[in-house]
C-alpha positions in Angstrom: -28.5 -26.2 -34.2 -28.1 -30.1 -34.4 -24.5 -29.1 -32.9 -25.6 -27.2 -30.1 -27.3 -30.0 -29.6 -24.8 -32.9 -29.8 -22.0 -30.6 -27.3 -25.3 -30.1 -24.5 -25.1 -34.0 -24.3 -21.3 -34.1 -24.5 -21.6 -32.0 -21.2 -23.7 -33.9 -20.4 -21.4 -36.9 -20.6 -19.2 -35.9 -19.0 -21.0 -34.4 -16.0 -22.1 -38.1 -15.7 -18.6 -39.4 -16.1 -17.8 -37.0 -13.2 -20.6 -38.5 -10.9 -19.9 -42.9 -11.5 -16.6 -41.8 -11.1 -17.4 -39.8 -8.0 -19.2 -42.5 -6.5 -17.0 -45.2 -7.3 -14.1 -44.2 -6.4 -14.4 -45.2 -2.7 -15.4 -48.5 -3.6 -12.9 -49.7 -5.8 -10.0 -48.5 -3.6 -11.6 -50.5 -0.7 -12.4 -53.4 -2.3 -9.2 -53.3 -4.4 -7.2 -53.2 -1.4 -9.7 -54.9 1.1 -9.3 -52.5 3.7 -10.2 -48.9 5.7 -7.4 -47.0 5.9 -7.6 -43.4 7.7 -7.9 -41.2 4.9 -8.8 -41.8 0.9 -5.9 -39.7 -0.4 -3.9 -42.6 2.1 -4.9 -45.1 -0.6 -2.2 -42.9 -2.7 0.8 -45.2 -0.9 -1.1 -48.8 -1.4 -1.4 -51.3 -4.5 -5.0 -49.8 -5.9 -2.9 -46.3 -5.8 -2.9 -46.5 -10.4 -7.1 -46.2 -9.7 -6.8 -43.7 -7.3 -4.2 -41.8 -9.0 -5.8 -42.3 -12.5 -9.7 -41.7 -11.0 -8.2 -37.8 -10.1 -6.2 -37.7 -13.0 -9.0 -37.9 -14.8 -11.0 -36.0 -12.9 -8.7 -32.9 -13.5 -8.7 -33.1 -17.2 -12.1 -33.6 -17.4 -13.4 -30.6 -15.3 -10.1 -28.2 -17.3 -11.9 -29.2 -20.1 -15.6 -28.8 -19.6 -17.1 -25.6 -20.7 -20.4 -25.9 -19.4 -23.3 -23.1 -20.1 -22.6 -19.8 -21.2 -21.9 -17.0 -18.7 -24.9 -14.8 -18.1 -23.6 -12.1 -15.6 -27.1 -10.9 -15.0 -28.1 -13.8 -13.4 -24.1 -15.7 -12.5 -20.7 -14.3 -10.7 -19.4 -17.0 -11.4 -19.2 -19.3 -14.5 -19.4 -22.8 -14.7 -15.8 -22.6 -16.9 -14.4 -20.6 -13.9 -15.7 -23.5 -11.0 -15.1 -26.1 -13.3 -11.2 -25.3 -13.7 -10.5 -24.7 -10.1 -11.4 -27.9 -9.2 -9.7 -29.6 -12.0 -6.4 -28.0 -11.5 -7.1 -28.4 -7.5 -7.7 -32.2 -8.1 -4.0 -32.2 -10.2 -2.5 -30.5 -6.8 -4.0 -33.7 -4.9 -2.8 -36.1 -7.1 0.7 -34.7 -8.0 1.4 -33.6 -3.7 0.1 -36.7 -1.6 -0.9 -36.6 2.3 1.5 -37.4 4.6 2.5 -41.1 4.7 1.9 -41.2 8.5 -1.6 -42.2 9.8 -3.0 -44.5 8.2 -4.2 -46.8 10.1 -2.6 -49.6 8.3 0.5 -51.6 9.6 1.8 -52.1 5.9 1.8 -47.9 5.1 3.6 -47.6 8.7 6.6 -49.8 7.5 6.5 -48.2 3.9 6.7 -45.1 5.9 9.1 -45.4 8.5 11.5 -47.4 5.6 11.4 -43.7 3.5 11.3 -44.8 0.6 7.9 -43.4 -1.1 6.5 -43.6 -3.8 6.4 -41.6 -6.4 5.8 -38.2 -4.7 5.3 -39.7 -1.6 6.6 -37.5 1.9 5.6 -36.8 5.7 6.2 -33.1 5.6 3.4 -31.2 6.8 3.4 -28.2 4.7 3.2 -30.4 1.7 0.1 -32.4 3.5 -1.3 -28.6 4.0 -1.2 -27.5 0.4 -2.7 -31.6 -0.2 -6.1 -30.9 2.3 -6.2 -27.0 1.1 -6.7 -28.3 -2.4 -8.8 -31.9 -1.6 -11.1 -28.7 0.5 -10.9 -26.2 -3.2 -12.0 -29.7 -5.5 -15.1 -30.6 -2.8 -15.5 -27.3 -2.2 -15.8 -26.0 -6.3 -18.0 -29.8 -6.7 -20.1 -28.3 -4.2 -21.1 -25.4 -5.7 -21.3 -26.9 -9.3 -24.1 -29.7 -7.6 -25.7 -26.8 -6.1 -26.5 -23.5 -8.2 -24.5 -24.7 -11.8 -25.7 -28.7 -12.6 -29.2 -27.9 -11.8 -29.5 -24.8 -14.5 -30.7 -25.6 -17.2 -32.0 -23.0 -20.2 -35.9 -22.9 -19.2 -35.2 -23.8 -15.6 -37.3 -20.7 -14.8 -40.0 -21.8 -16.5 -40.0 -25.2 -15.2 -39.8 -24.0 -12.0 -43.1 -22.2 -12.8 -44.6 -25.5 -14.1 -44.2 -27.0 -11.1 -45.3 -25.2 -8.4 
């Protein structure tokens, strides 16, 4: 029984870490870069890319490794594990296939794009941008789903709801 409680505390720590990283990411990028870009994905092309890539990669690994509560086929259609795997793989695709270099509202990034010397996997390919956008959307959808339907779940949710009425 004690081991089960330690596992649940570990999952709570993972959820808190994901939430904290997600909350702080835009602030870290803007503070480090001292510039607002057209999208958060354009920070991939800046000197703050190391934070952007590291935090998103951490999201992916943490979400793929997260098991969550046991699946209850009587009350659920989708397990925690399935949703977090979708989100984890989607955010890893966001990292591996960055957004199109253009349209960032930054003269430095525009110069980089025009030079054709993209960092890492940078590009000007619209199809890759579609993959990036769909992956980012899948990640955000899975996180929204988890926030609305899964993270609020607990072993005594029904009992807590009855006592709060």
